[in-house]
A tleap script that builds the chain and sets N, CA, C and O, in Angstrom:
source leaprc.protein.ff14SB
mol = sequence {
  NMET ILE CYS GLY ARG VAL ASP THR ILE GLU
  MET ARG GLN GLY ASN PRO PHE SER SER GLU
  VAL THR LEU GLU ASP ILE SER VAL ASP PRO
  ALA VAL ALA ILE ASP LEU THR ASP LYS THR
  VAL PHE ILE SER VAL LYS LYS LEU ASN ASP
  TYR ARG LEU ASP ASP ASP GLU ALA LEU ILE
  THR SER GLU ILE THR VAL HIE ASP ASP ALA
  GLU ASN GLY ILE THR THR TRP THR LEU THR
  ALA ALA GLU THR LEU ILE PRO LEU GLY ARG
  TYR LYS ALA ASP ALA ARG ILE TYR THR ASP
  LEU THR ASP TYR ASP ASN SER VAL THR PHE
  TYR VAL GLU VAL VAL PRO VAL VAL THR ARG
  ARG LEU CTHR
}
set mol.1.N position { 27.196 163.160 321.674 }
set mol.1.CA position { 27.357 161.846 321.070 }
set mol.1.C position { 28.202 161.995 319.820 }
set mol.1.O position { 28.056 162.958 319.068 }
set mol.2.N position { 29.068 161.052 319.612 }
set mol.2.CA position { 29.977 161.058 318.466 }
set mol.2.C position { 29.436 160.108 317.408 }
set mol.2.O position { 28.926 159.032 317.719 }
set mol.3.N position { 29.555 160.522 316.168 }
set mol.3.CA position { 29.092 159.664 315.086 }
set mol.3.C position { 30.068 159.728 313.935 }
set mol.3.O position { 30.546 160.802 313.571 }
set mol.4.N position { 30.365 158.569 313.360 }
set mol.4.CA position { 31.086 158.514 312.096 }
set mol.4.C position { 30.042 158.545 310.994 }
set mol.4.O position { 28.848 158.629 311.281 }
set mol.5.N position { 30.459 158.478 309.769 }
set mol.5.CA position { 29.512 158.587 308.668 }
set mol.5.C position { 29.195 157.243 308.030 }
set mol.5.O position { 28.688 157.200 306.909 }
set mol.6.N position { 29.483 156.149 308.718 }
set mol.6.CA position { 29.217 154.830 308.158 }
set mol.6.C position { 28.531 153.959 309.194 }
set mol.6.O position { 28.655 154.190 310.397 }
set mol.7.N position { 27.807 152.956 308.715 }
set mol.7.CA position { 27.178 151.980 309.594 }
set mol.7.C position { 28.004 150.700 309.646 }
set mol.7.O position { 28.179 150.114 310.715 }
set mol.8.N position { 28.518 150.263 308.482 }
set mol.8.CA position { 29.311 149.033 308.402 }
set mol.8.C position { 30.557 149.288 307.570 }
set mol.8.O position { 30.491 149.876 306.491 }
set mol.9.N position { 31.682 148.840 308.083 }
set mol.9.CA position { 32.951 148.921 307.365 }
set mol.9.C position { 33.343 147.495 307.005 }
set mol.9.O position { 33.351 146.609 307.860 }
set mol.10.N position { 33.667 147.279 305.740 }
set mol.10.CA position { 34.076 145.958 305.284 }
set mol.10.C position { 35.590 145.923 305.144 }
set mol.10.O position { 36.196 146.826 304.567 }
set mol.11.N position { 36.194 144.863 305.684 }
set mol.11.CA position { 37.634 144.678 305.510 }
set mol.11.C position { 37.914 143.243 305.092 }
set mol.11.O position { 37.215 142.315 305.498 }
set mol.12.N position { 38.948 143.077 304.272 }
set mol.12.CA position { 39.352 141.756 303.787 }
set mol.12.C position { 40.250 141.096 304.829 }
set mol.12.O position { 41.215 141.694 305.304 }
set mol.13.N position { 39.923 139.876 305.172 }
set mol.13.CA position { 40.694 139.120 306.158 }
set mol.13.C position { 42.143 138.977 305.706 }
set mol.13.O position { 42.410 138.555 304.581 }
set mol.14.N position { 43.073 139.330 306.584 }
set mol.14.CA position { 44.488 139.164 306.305 }
set mol.14.C position { 45.068 140.142 305.301 }
set mol.14.O position { 46.161 139.911 304.784 }
set mol.15.N position { 44.362 141.235 305.010 }
set mol.15.CA position { 44.855 142.263 304.093 }
set mol.15.C position { 45.000 143.582 304.835 }
set mol.15.O position { 44.257 143.840 305.782 }
set mol.16.N position { 45.945 144.421 304.423 }
set mol.16.CA position { 46.026 145.746 305.028 }
set mol.16.C position { 44.707 146.489 304.813 }
set mol.16.O position { 44.011 146.259 303.824 }
set mol.17.N position { 44.377 147.368 305.736 }
set mol.17.CA position { 43.106 148.092 305.692 }
set mol.17.C position { 43.353 149.554 306.027 }
set mol.17.O position { 44.157 149.874 306.903 }
set mol.18.N position { 42.662 150.430 305.329 }
set mol.18.CA position { 42.735 151.850 305.625 }
set mol.18.C position { 41.411 152.491 305.241 }
set mol.18.O position { 40.891 152.255 304.151 }
set mol.19.N position { 40.867 153.306 306.146 }
set mol.19.CA position { 39.595 153.973 305.875 }
set mol.19.C position { 39.582 155.348 306.523 }
set mol.19.O position { 39.897 155.495 307.704 }
set mol.20.N position { 39.217 156.349 305.742 }
set mol.20.CA position { 39.058 157.686 306.294 }
set mol.20.C position { 37.794 157.722 307.141 }
set mol.20.O position { 36.754 157.194 306.745 }
set mol.21.N position { 37.892 158.346 308.304 }
set mol.21.CA position { 36.768 158.425 309.241 }
set mol.21.C position { 36.565 159.888 309.616 }
set mol.21.O position { 37.522 160.587 309.949 }
set mol.22.N position { 35.311 160.349 309.562 }
set mol.22.CA position { 34.976 161.697 310.016 }
set mol.22.C position { 34.149 161.566 311.280 }
set mol.22.O position { 33.115 160.897 311.285 }
set mol.23.N position { 34.601 162.205 312.353 }
set mol.23.CA position { 33.892 162.135 313.629 }
set mol.23.C position { 33.172 163.454 313.883 }
set mol.23.O position { 33.763 164.532 313.808 }
set mol.24.N position { 31.870 163.339 314.188 }
set mol.24.CA position { 31.022 164.511 314.374 }
set mol.24.C position { 30.249 164.413 315.669 }
set mol.24.O position { 29.970 163.320 316.161 }
set mol.25.N position { 29.907 165.562 316.215 }
set mol.25.CA position { 29.034 165.651 317.379 }
set mol.25.C position { 27.608 165.744 316.849 }
set mol.25.O position { 27.222 166.756 316.264 }
set mol.26.N position { 26.824 164.679 317.057 }
set mol.26.CA position { 25.453 164.658 316.539 }
set mol.26.C position { 24.431 165.059 317.594 }
set mol.26.O position { 23.226 164.926 317.380 }
set mol.27.N position { 24.919 165.556 318.745 }
set mol.27.CA position { 23.976 166.014 319.774 }
set mol.27.C position { 23.448 167.399 319.442 }
set mol.27.O position { 22.531 167.893 320.099 }
set mol.28.N position { 24.022 168.026 318.425 }
set mol.28.CA position { 23.549 169.333 317.960 }
set mol.28.C position { 23.059 169.186 316.532 }
set mol.28.O position { 23.459 168.267 315.818 }
set mol.29.N position { 22.190 170.099 316.121 }
set mol.29.CA position { 21.638 170.044 314.765 }
set mol.29.C position { 21.874 171.381 314.091 }
set mol.29.O position { 21.341 172.390 314.551 }
set mol.30.N position { 22.648 171.430 313.022 }
set mol.30.CA position { 23.271 170.295 312.340 }
set mol.30.C position { 24.508 169.794 313.086 }
set mol.30.O position { 25.098 170.509 313.897 }
set mol.31.N position { 24.879 168.564 312.795 }
set mol.31.CA position { 26.053 167.958 313.414 }
set mol.31.C position { 27.289 168.776 313.062 }
set mol.31.O position { 27.376 169.355 311.979 }
set mol.32.N position { 28.245 168.815 313.988 }
set mol.32.CA position { 29.489 169.552 313.745 }
set mol.32.C position { 30.680 168.621 313.936 }
set mol.32.O position { 30.661 167.713 314.767 }
set mol.33.N position { 31.713 168.874 313.144 }
set mol.33.CA position { 32.938 168.076 313.245 }
set mol.33.C position { 33.571 168.279 314.614 }
set mol.33.O position { 33.542 169.379 315.165 }
set mol.34.N position { 34.136 167.224 315.150 }
set mol.34.CA position { 34.856 167.302 316.418 }
set mol.34.C position { 36.318 167.599 316.110 }
set mol.34.O position { 36.965 166.859 315.370 }
set mol.35.N position { 36.826 168.666 316.672 }
set mol.35.CA position { 38.222 169.037 316.460 }
set mol.35.C position { 39.114 167.990 317.142 }
set mol.35.O position { 39.052 167.815 318.359 }
set mol.36.N position { 39.921 167.313 316.368 }
set mol.36.CA position { 40.789 166.247 316.874 }
set mol.36.C position { 42.202 166.725 317.199 }
set mol.36.O position { 43.078 165.911 317.492 }
set mol.37.N position { 42.428 168.028 317.149 }
set mol.37.CA position { 43.752 168.568 317.446 }
set mol.37.C position { 44.190 168.144 318.843 }
set mol.37.O position { 43.468 168.351 319.817 }
set mol.38.N position { 45.375 167.550 318.934 }
set mol.38.CA position { 45.956 167.081 320.197 }
set mol.38.C position { 45.114 166.020 320.895 }
set mol.38.O position { 45.218 165.842 322.109 }
set mol.39.N position { 44.284 165.318 320.136 }
set mol.39.CA position { 43.443 164.269 320.718 }
set mol.39.C position { 43.848 162.901 320.173 }
set mol.39.O position { 44.416 162.795 319.085 }
set mol.40.N position { 43.550 161.870 320.938 }
set mol.40.CA position { 43.782 160.487 320.541 }
set mol.40.C position { 42.432 159.833 320.279 }
set mol.40.O position { 41.486 160.005 321.048 }
set mol.41.N position { 42.356 159.086 319.194 }
set mol.41.CA position { 41.145 158.321 318.885 }
set mol.41.C position { 41.461 156.852 319.142 }
set mol.41.O position { 42.384 156.290 318.552 }
set mol.42.N position { 40.689 156.246 320.020 }
set mol.42.CA position { 40.801 154.810 320.283 }
set mol.42.C position { 39.647 154.113 319.565 }
set mol.42.O position { 38.507 154.573 319.627 }
set mol.43.N position { 39.940 153.013 318.887 }
set mol.43.CA position { 38.899 152.202 318.244 }
set mol.43.C position { 39.102 150.765 318.702 }
set mol.43.O position { 40.215 150.240 318.665 }
set mol.44.N position { 38.013 150.135 319.134 }
set mol.44.CA position { 38.054 148.723 319.527 }
set mol.44.C position { 37.012 147.956 318.736 }
set mol.44.O position { 35.892 148.427 318.537 }
set mol.45.N position { 37.392 146.766 318.288 }
set mol.45.CA position { 36.496 145.863 317.568 }
set mol.45.C position { 36.319 144.624 318.436 }
set mol.45.O position { 37.291 143.981 318.830 }
set mol.46.N position { 35.059 144.299 318.726 }
set mol.46.CA position { 34.756 143.172 319.613 }
set mol.46.C position { 33.696 142.266 319.003 }
set mol.46.O position { 32.965 142.658 318.092 }
set mol.47.N position { 33.630 141.051 319.526 }
set mol.47.CA position { 32.550 140.141 319.137 }
set mol.47.C position { 31.213 140.777 319.526 }
set mol.47.O position { 31.136 141.544 320.486 }
set mol.48.N position { 30.177 140.454 318.778 }
set mol.48.CA position { 28.863 141.034 319.038 }
set mol.48.C position { 28.358 140.748 320.447 }
set mol.48.O position { 27.612 141.547 321.013 }
set mol.49.N position { 28.760 139.610 321.018 }
set mol.49.CA position { 28.279 139.242 322.357 }
set mol.49.C position { 29.285 139.568 323.465 }
set mol.49.O position { 29.172 139.050 324.576 }
set mol.50.N position { 30.266 140.424 323.167 }
set mol.50.CA position { 31.254 140.836 324.174 }
set mol.50.C position { 30.720 142.061 324.912 }
set mol.50.O position { 30.660 143.155 324.351 }
set mol.51.N position { 30.337 141.872 326.161 }
set mol.51.CA position { 29.800 142.962 326.969 }
set mol.51.C position { 30.730 143.326 328.123 }
set mol.51.O position { 30.302 143.946 329.096 }
set mol.52.N position { 32.004 142.941 328.014 }
set mol.52.CA position { 32.975 143.269 329.057 }
set mol.52.C position { 33.128 144.776 329.181 }
set mol.52.O position { 32.887 145.512 328.223 }
set mol.53.N position { 33.522 145.227 330.340 }
set mol.53.CA position { 33.718 146.651 330.594 }
set mol.53.C position { 35.135 147.116 330.281 }
set mol.53.O position { 35.495 148.262 330.551 }
set mol.54.N position { 35.939 146.215 329.706 }
set mol.54.CA position { 37.294 146.568 329.290 }
set mol.54.C position { 37.510 146.044 327.871 }
set mol.54.O position { 36.625 145.417 327.289 }
set mol.55.N position { 38.673 146.303 327.333 }
set mol.55.CA position { 38.981 145.870 325.964 }
set mol.55.C position { 39.908 144.656 325.931 }
set mol.55.O position { 40.541 144.384 324.911 }
set mol.56.N position { 39.989 143.933 327.039 }
set mol.56.CA position { 40.926 142.817 327.143 }
set mol.56.C position { 40.701 141.727 326.096 }
set mol.56.O position { 41.654 141.068 325.680 }
set mol.57.N position { 39.467 141.532 325.671 }
set mol.57.CA position { 39.180 140.494 324.681 }
set mol.57.C position { 38.821 141.076 323.316 }
set mol.57.O position { 38.304 140.365 322.455 }
set mol.58.N position { 39.092 142.358 323.119 }
set mol.58.CA position { 38.851 142.965 321.807 }
set mol.58.C position { 39.726 142.277 320.766 }
set mol.58.O position { 40.872 141.925 321.046 }
set mol.59.N position { 39.191 142.087 319.581 }
set mol.59.CA position { 39.935 141.438 318.503 }
set mol.59.C position { 40.876 142.413 317.810 }
set mol.59.O position { 41.928 142.022 317.303 }
set mol.60.N position { 40.492 143.680 317.792 }
set mol.60.CA position { 41.330 144.730 317.219 }
set mol.60.C position { 41.266 145.937 318.149 }
set mol.60.O position { 40.180 146.341 318.566 }
set mol.61.N position { 42.402 146.508 318.471 }
set mol.61.CA position { 42.451 147.779 319.192 }
set mol.61.C position { 43.396 148.704 318.435 }
set mol.61.O position { 44.479 148.297 318.016 }
set mol.62.N position { 42.972 149.944 318.267 }
set mol.62.CA position { 43.778 150.926 317.544 }
set mol.62.C position { 43.856 152.211 318.343 }
set mol.62.O position { 42.942 152.563 319.088 }
set mol.63.N position { 44.964 152.897 318.169 }
set mol.63.CA position { 45.174 154.196 318.795 }
set mol.63.C position { 45.688 155.136 317.705 }
set mol.63.O position { 46.767 154.922 317.152 }
set mol.64.N position { 44.912 156.175 317.400 }
set mol.64.CA position { 45.271 157.094 316.325 }
set mol.64.C position { 45.599 158.454 316.938 }
set mol.64.O position { 44.765 159.060 317.610 }
set mol.65.N position { 46.817 158.923 316.699 }
set mol.65.CA position { 47.244 160.196 317.274 }
set mol.65.C position { 47.563 161.251 316.219 }
set mol.65.O position { 47.670 162.435 316.539 }
set mol.66.N position { 47.713 160.831 314.971 }
set mol.66.CA position { 47.970 161.754 313.869 }
set mol.66.C position { 46.749 161.738 312.962 }
set mol.66.O position { 46.314 160.672 312.525 }
set mol.67.N position { 46.193 162.913 312.677 }
set mol.67.CA position { 44.939 163.018 311.933 }
set mol.67.C position { 45.135 163.764 310.615 }
set mol.67.O position { 45.985 164.649 310.514 }
set mol.68.N position { 44.346 163.403 309.612 }
set mol.68.CA position { 44.457 163.993 308.280 }
set mol.68.C position { 44.051 165.465 308.269 }
set mol.68.O position { 44.746 166.305 307.697 }
set mol.69.N position { 42.935 165.765 308.896 }
set mol.69.CA position { 42.403 167.131 308.975 }
set mol.69.C position { 41.744 167.254 310.348 }
set mol.69.O position { 40.525 167.163 310.487 }
set mol.70.N position { 42.588 167.462 311.350 }
set mol.70.CA position { 42.130 167.418 312.744 }
set mol.70.C position { 40.992 168.385 313.022 }
set mol.70.O position { 40.028 168.022 313.696 }
set mol.71.N position { 41.086 169.611 312.517 }
set mol.71.CA position { 40.055 170.615 312.807 }
set mol.71.C position { 38.680 170.205 312.301 }
set mol.71.O position { 37.662 170.600 312.870 }
set mol.72.N position { 38.647 169.411 311.230 }
set mol.72.CA position { 37.374 168.973 310.650 }
set mol.72.C position { 37.004 167.541 311.018 }
set mol.72.O position { 36.135 166.940 310.387 }
set mol.73.N position { 37.667 166.991 312.042 }
set mol.73.CA position { 37.307 165.672 312.554 }
set mol.73.C position { 37.659 164.507 311.654 }
set mol.73.O position { 37.077 163.430 311.782 }
set mol.74.N position { 38.601 164.703 310.746 }
set mol.74.CA position { 38.925 163.657 309.773 }
set mol.74.C position { 40.236 162.973 310.157 }
set mol.74.O position { 41.266 163.619 310.349 }
set mol.75.N position { 40.165 161.658 310.261 }
set mol.75.CA position { 41.337 160.856 310.567 }
set mol.75.C position { 41.297 159.595 309.705 }
set mol.75.O position { 40.294 159.332 309.042 }
set mol.76.N position { 42.360 158.828 309.709 }
set mol.76.CA position { 42.390 157.578 308.946 }
set mol.76.C position { 42.672 156.420 309.892 }
set mol.76.O position { 43.622 156.447 310.674 }
set mol.77.N position { 41.826 155.406 309.800 }
set mol.77.CA position { 41.993 154.181 310.580 }
set mol.77.C position { 42.760 153.212 309.703 }
set mol.77.O position { 42.272 152.807 308.647 }
set mol.78.N position { 43.958 152.835 310.131 }
set mol.78.CA position { 44.828 151.965 309.345 }
set mol.78.C position { 45.182 150.727 310.153 }
set mol.78.O position { 45.517 150.812 311.334 }
set mol.79.N position { 45.101 149.571 309.494 }
set mol.79.CA position { 45.445 148.295 310.122 }
set mol.79.C position { 46.398 147.526 309.220 }
set mol.79.O position { 46.341 147.646 307.996 }
set mol.80.N position { 47.267 146.743 309.825 }
set mol.80.CA position { 48.164 145.879 309.064 }
set mol.80.C position { 47.420 144.605 308.670 }
set mol.80.O position { 46.331 144.329 309.173 }
set mol.81.N position { 48.017 143.840 307.771 }
set mol.81.CA position { 47.436 142.553 307.379 }
set mol.81.C position { 47.298 141.640 308.592 }
set mol.81.O position { 46.306 140.923 308.717 }
set mol.82.N position { 48.282 141.660 309.485 }
set mol.82.CA position { 48.226 140.815 310.684 }
set mol.82.C position { 47.057 141.208 311.584 }
set mol.82.O position { 46.426 140.347 312.198 }
set mol.83.N position { 46.770 142.495 311.663 }
set mol.83.CA position { 45.665 142.946 312.521 }
set mol.83.C position { 44.294 142.559 311.981 }
set mol.83.O position { 43.348 142.422 312.757 }
set mol.84.N position { 44.166 142.381 310.675 }
set mol.84.CA position { 42.872 141.977 310.099 }
set mol.84.C position { 42.739 140.463 309.976 }
set mol.84.O position { 41.736 139.965 309.465 }
set mol.85.N position { 43.737 139.741 310.438 }
set mol.85.CA position { 43.705 138.280 310.358 }
set mol.85.C position { 42.932 137.729 311.561 }
set mol.85.O position { 43.484 137.063 312.437 }
set mol.86.N position { 41.649 138.032 311.564 }
set mol.86.CA position { 40.734 137.560 312.598 }
set mol.86.C position { 39.658 136.725 311.918 }
set mol.86.O position { 39.509 136.813 310.699 }
set mol.87.N position { 38.906 135.922 312.655 }
set mol.87.CA position { 37.891 135.089 312.015 }
set mol.87.C position { 36.897 135.906 311.191 }
set mol.87.O position { 36.544 137.029 311.550 }
set mol.88.N position { 36.458 135.321 310.086 }
set mol.88.CA position { 35.435 135.958 309.257 }
set mol.88.C position { 34.197 136.206 310.106 }
set mol.88.O position { 33.882 135.414 310.994 }
set mol.89.N position { 33.504 137.289 309.840 }
set mol.89.CA position { 32.262 137.537 310.561 }
set mol.89.C position { 31.976 139.002 310.755 }
set mol.89.O position { 32.688 139.876 310.260 }
set mol.90.N position { 30.916 139.243 311.488 }
set mol.90.CA position { 30.435 140.597 311.776 }
set mol.90.C position { 30.761 140.910 313.237 }
set mol.90.O position { 30.509 140.103 314.131 }
set mol.91.N position { 31.321 142.086 313.457 }
set mol.91.CA position { 31.744 142.515 314.783 }
set mol.91.C position { 31.205 143.908 315.070 }
set mol.91.O position { 30.806 144.627 314.154 }
set mol.92.N position { 31.193 144.287 316.345 }
set mol.92.CA position { 30.799 145.647 316.718 }
set mol.92.C position { 32.058 146.442 317.043 }
set mol.92.O position { 33.081 145.887 317.444 }
set mol.93.N position { 31.954 147.755 316.860 }
set mol.93.CA position { 33.093 148.631 317.140 }
set mol.93.C position { 32.573 150.006 317.518 }
set mol.93.O position { 31.422 150.347 317.244 }
set mol.94.N position { 33.426 150.784 318.144 }
set mol.94.CA position { 33.147 152.190 318.348 }
set mol.94.C position { 34.463 152.920 318.522 }
set mol.94.O position { 35.529 152.309 318.590 }
set mol.95.N position { 34.368 154.235 318.591 }
set mol.95.CA position { 35.559 155.068 318.757 }
set mol.95.C position { 35.394 155.895 320.020 }
set mol.95.O position { 34.277 156.206 320.432 }
set mol.96.N position { 36.506 156.244 320.622 }
set mol.96.CA position { 36.512 157.119 321.797 }
set mol.96.C position { 37.585 158.167 321.561 }
set mol.96.O position { 38.706 157.837 321.174 }
set mol.97.N position { 37.247 159.427 321.792 }
set mol.97.CA position { 38.190 160.525 321.610 }
set mol.97.C position { 38.661 160.959 322.985 }
set mol.97.O position { 37.861 161.155 323.900 }
set mol.98.N position { 39.987 161.106 323.120 }
set mol.98.CA position { 40.538 161.377 324.445 }
set mol.98.C position { 41.676 162.392 324.382 }
set mol.98.O position { 42.492 162.370 323.460 }
set mol.99.N position { 41.719 163.272 325.362 }
set mol.99.CA position { 42.896 164.100 325.648 }
set mol.99.C position { 43.081 164.051 327.155 }
set mol.99.O position { 42.274 163.456 327.870 }
set mol.100.N position { 44.125 164.668 327.625 }
set mol.100.CA position { 44.345 164.713 329.069 }
set mol.100.C position { 43.233 165.480 329.776 }
set mol.100.O position { 42.969 165.253 330.956 }
set mol.101.N position { 42.583 166.385 329.054 }
set mol.101.CA position { 41.566 167.242 329.672 }
set mol.101.C position { 40.139 166.826 329.362 }
set mol.101.O position { 39.222 167.123 330.128 }
set mol.102.N position { 39.949 166.141 328.241 }
set mol.102.CA position { 38.596 165.837 327.792 }
set mol.102.C position { 38.477 164.368 327.425 }
set mol.102.O position { 39.313 163.841 326.690 }
set mol.103.N position { 37.467 163.717 327.918 }
set mol.103.CA position { 37.190 162.327 327.581 }
set mol.103.C position { 35.761 162.290 327.063 }
set mol.103.O position { 34.813 162.239 327.846 }
set mol.104.N position { 35.607 162.316 325.737 }
set mol.104.CA position { 34.279 162.330 325.138 }
set mol.104.C position { 33.578 160.992 325.329 }
set mol.104.O position { 34.211 159.983 325.639 }
set mol.105.N position { 32.275 161.000 325.140 }
set mol.105.CA position { 31.534 159.749 325.092 }
set mol.105.C position { 32.029 158.920 323.919 }
set mol.105.O position { 32.670 159.424 322.998 }
set mol.106.N position { 31.712 157.635 323.981 }
set mol.106.CA position { 32.036 156.784 322.843 }
set mol.106.C position { 31.113 157.107 321.684 }
set mol.106.O position { 30.034 157.672 321.862 }
set mol.107.N position { 31.558 156.740 320.503 }
set mol.107.CA position { 30.757 156.973 319.306 }
set mol.107.C position { 29.557 156.041 319.263 }
set mol.107.O position { 29.441 155.105 320.054 }
set mol.108.N position { 28.690 156.316 318.338 }
set mol.108.CA position { 27.626 155.384 318.012 }
set mol.108.C position { 28.299 154.090 317.552 }
set mol.108.O position { 29.318 154.131 316.862 }
set mol.109.N position { 27.741 152.958 317.927 }
set mol.109.CA position { 28.307 151.681 317.500 }
set mol.109.C position { 28.235 151.555 315.982 }
set mol.109.O position { 27.221 151.885 315.366 }
set mol.110.N position { 29.317 151.078 315.396 }
set mol.110.CA position { 29.291 150.715 313.987 }
set mol.110.C position { 29.738 149.267 313.891 }
set mol.110.O position { 30.161 148.679 314.886 }
set mol.111.N position { 29.649 148.701 312.722 }
set mol.111.CA position { 29.953 147.294 312.541 }
set mol.111.C position { 31.108 147.110 311.584 }
set mol.111.O position { 31.312 147.898 310.660 }
set mol.112.N position { 31.855 146.055 311.825 }
set mol.112.CA position { 32.963 145.670 310.965 }
set mol.112.C position { 32.651 144.295 310.417 }
set mol.112.O position { 32.420 143.355 311.177 }
set mol.113.N position { 32.644 144.175 309.115 }
set mol.113.CA position { 32.409 142.894 308.445 }
set mol.113.C position { 33.742 142.427 307.877 }
set mol.113.O position { 34.287 143.044 306.962 }
set mol.114.N position { 34.261 141.335 308.425 }
set mol.114.CA position { 35.507 140.756 307.927 }
set mol.114.C position { 35.129 139.692 306.909 }
set mol.114.O position { 34.475 138.702 307.237 }
set mol.115.N position { 35.549 139.908 305.674 }
set mol.115.CA position { 35.163 139.033 304.568 }
set mol.115.C position { 36.398 138.346 303.985 }
set mol.115.O position { 37.515 138.839 304.139 }
set mol.116.N position { 36.194 137.193 303.308 }
set mol.116.CA position { 37.344 136.496 302.731 }
set mol.116.C position { 37.849 137.217 301.497 }
set mol.116.O position { 37.110 137.939 300.828 }
set mol.117.N position { 39.126 137.004 301.211 }
set mol.117.CA position { 39.720 137.477 299.978 }
set mol.117.C position { 39.133 136.607 298.867 }
set mol.117.O position { 39.010 135.392 299.024 }
set mol.118.N position { 38.775 137.227 297.755 }
set mol.118.CA position { 38.169 136.484 296.649 }
set mol.118.C position { 39.243 135.963 295.697 }
set mol.118.O position { 39.308 134.761 295.438 }
set mol.119.N position { 40.067 136.838 295.186 }
set mol.119.CA position { 41.104 136.441 294.240 }
set mol.119.C position { 42.346 136.028 295.004 }
set mol.119.O position { 42.870 136.793 295.813 }
set mol.120.N position { 42.821 134.807 294.745 }
set mol.120.CA position { 43.973 134.304 295.485 }
set mol.120.C position { 45.168 133.955 294.595 }
set mol.120.O position { 46.252 133.676 295.108 }
set mol.121.N position { 44.987 133.965 293.277 }
set mol.121.CA position { 46.093 133.558 292.403 }
set mol.121.C position { 47.192 134.607 292.431 }
set mol.121.O position { 46.947 135.779 292.718 }
set mol.122.N position { 48.413 134.163 292.128 }
set mol.122.CA position { 49.565 135.036 292.151 }
set mol.122.C position { 50.089 135.335 290.745 }
set mol.122.O position { 50.909 136.237 290.568 }
set mol.123.N position { 49.619 134.582 289.744 }
set mol.123.CA position { 50.054 134.835 288.363 }
set mol.123.C position { 48.888 134.775 287.427 }
set mol.123.O position { 49.054 134.961 286.221 }
savepdb mol mol.pdb
quit
């Protein structure tokens, strides 16, 4: 089982977003980092009541192929302002690690809270 180190990630609606993510195998004790060398991390964000078996209605889909510290399971999830321009609310998400040879289980579900921008003035 794959686990990140957070339960809820908060992002501002319509703003660029970036968050470092560490992926670990929690099926062993102690948990160990998953080596991301030559692997792709897919992340999908869906409505809480979306139980489809595909990502066709996901609000956000990401594909990460370049990692900050691949051997230690550290990567950065980056989104543009346009990608975070989704309705305010709480969503579910998970990550999947993939290579041509290995398709890991999905991560533990985490949540994404899309919140409004507070300060809006320009001067």
